[in-house]
N, C-alpha and C positions, 0 to 999 in steps of 0.2 A: 504494498500500500503505499503510494505518494505521501511524503513526509512524516513517516514513520521516524528514520531516526532524526529528522529535523526536531520533531516534538519530544522525543526522550531527552535530546540535548537540551531543548529550549527549559523542560521539566526540571532540568538539575541546577540550570543556571542561578547563582545566587540572586540575580535582579527577578528572575521570575515571577516571587514571590511580592511584586509589588506591581507586577504587569497586569499578572493573568488575572485578579480580583474586578480590571476593569471592563464595564458590560462593552462587550462588542470585539474585544483582544481574547485571541484564542493564539495559541503556541507558534503558529505560521506567522502572524503578525508581529506578536511577542517578541520572535526570533531576529523577524526586520529590525525593529525599534533597534534591537540591542546591536545588531550590527552597524547600522546608522549612526548609532550613539557609541560607538568604538568599547560598549560596556558601561559608559557614564551616561548615564538617566539624566544626569543634573543641567546637560546644555540644552535640555528641553523648558527647563528654568522651574515649569510650577506643571503639575499634575494636569492641570486644564489644557498647556499647552502642547502637550503629550498627545493626550485624547485626540485635540484641535488637529493635530500634525495627520493623526490616522484615520481624520475623516468621523471620527465619534464622536466629537461634541461642535455647538455651533460655536461659531467667530466672533458674532456679535447677538 
């Protein structure tokens, strides 16, 4: 099944506990966020900016 290894990797990543509870986030999008942020989610500034980057929240 596609994404199985990625899902397993995401579930063991230390940042998964921050990303996974966000509504609309799953292991594939979560892994993409980790890759974009190079593991440092602080580059998004706030949880709202993180969610809006993924199209999961309104920006205005």
